[in-house]
C-alpha positions as CSV (number, residue, x, y, z in Angstrom):
1,M,-69.6,48.4,-55.2
2,K,-68.3,44.7,-54.8
3,E,-68.7,44.3,-50.9
4,Y,-70.0,47.4,-48.9
5,L,-70.3,46.5,-44.7
6,D,-72.3,49.2,-42.3
7,A,-70.7,50.0,-38.8
8,G,-74.4,49.2,-37.7
9,E,-73.7,45.7,-38.7
10,I,-70.6,45.5,-37.4
11,A,-71.2,45.8,-34.5
12,T,-73.9,44.3,-33.3
13,W,-71.5,41.4,-34.8
14,I,-69.7,42.9,-32.2
15,R,-72.7,42.3,-29.4
16,I,-73.8,38.9,-30.5
17,Q,-69.7,37.7,-30.4
18,E,-68.8,38.6,-26.9
19,Q,-72.2,39.0,-24.7
20,D,-71.3,41.6,-22.1
21,V,-69.8,44.8,-24.0
22,S,-73.0,47.8,-24.1
23,R,-74.3,48.8,-27.2
24,E,-72.1,51.7,-26.6
25,Y,-68.8,50.4,-26.6
26,A,-69.8,47.6,-29.6
27,T,-70.7,51.2,-31.5
28,K,-66.4,52.6,-31.0
29,L,-64.9,49.6,-31.0
30,A,-67.3,49.0,-34.5
31,R,-65.4,52.7,-35.7
32,W,-61.3,51.8,-34.2
33,T,-62.1,48.3,-36.3
34,I,-63.3,50.5,-39.7
35,D,-60.9,52.6,-38.7
36,G,-57.7,50.0,-38.4
37,L,-59.3,48.2,-41.9
38,L,-58.5,51.5,-44.0
39,D,-55.6,52.0,-42.7
40,L,-53.8,48.1,-43.4
41,S,-56.1,47.7,-46.7
42,K,-53.8,49.6,-48.8
43,H,-56.5,51.5,-50.5
44,R,-58.6,49.1,-51.5
45,L,-61.0,49.7,-48.8
46,Y,-62.7,52.9,-48.9
47,D,-66.0,54.4,-46.3
48,E,-68.9,56.3,-47.2
49,L,-71.7,58.0,-45.3
50,R,-74.5,57.5,-46.4
51,S,-77.3,58.8,-45.6
52,R,-80.7,56.7,-44.4
53,R,-84.2,57.2,-44.2
54,S,-86.0,55.2,-41.5
55,D,-89.8,54.9,-39.0
56,G,-89.4,59.1,-40.8
57,L,-86.0,59.4,-39.1
58,Q,-83.0,60.6,-40.9
59,Y,-79.3,58.7,-40.0
60,K,-76.1,58.9,-41.0
61,V,-74.0,54.9,-41.9
62,R,-70.9,54.5,-42.5
63,R,-70.1,52.1,-45.1
64,L,-66.7,50.5,-45.7
65,V,-66.5,49.6,-49.2
66,L,-65.1,47.2,-50.9
67,S,-64.9,48.2,-54.8
68,A,-64.8,45.9,-57.6
69,D,-61.8,46.7,-59.6
70,A,-59.4,45.9,-56.1
71,E,-57.1,43.5,-57.0
72,I,-57.2,41.2,-53.5
73,S,-53.5,39.3,-53.5
74,G,-55.2,35.7,-53.4
75,E,-58.0,36.2,-55.4
76,Q,-59.3,33.9,-58.6
77,R,-62.0,35.4,-61.2
78,C,-63.8,33.6,-63.0
79,P,-62.1,34.8,-66.6
80,T,-64.5,36.3,-68.7
81,D,-64.9,33.5,-71.8
82,S,-67.0,31.2,-71.3
83,S,-65.7,28.5,-73.3
84,P,-63.6,25.8,-71.9
85,S,-60.2,26.5,-72.0
86,T,-59.9,22.7,-73.3
87,A,-61.0,23.5,-76.3
88,G,-58.1,21.7,-78.7
89,V,-58.5,17.5,-77.3
90,T,-61.0,15.7,-79.0
91,G,-63.5,14.5,-77.1
92,D,-65.0,10.3,-76.0
């Protein structure tokens, strides 16, 4: 897993950005946002339901996940070799 975002975090962000949005509507917007991102991502993203316990209660949380092996166009990956690419250049 490279990155993830819970639906609750999206709903909270929506409520912060738009002051007049109710919690229920922000939750619906978060769900629609995840559905849209899944459709547009061309299988680079996936969603999963995670169980979490808080205050003795168990919750099911929908999570949007970007896997570590997903290729992102325009993303620059760090080379695995840590040696500099200027090996033939003499210094000083």
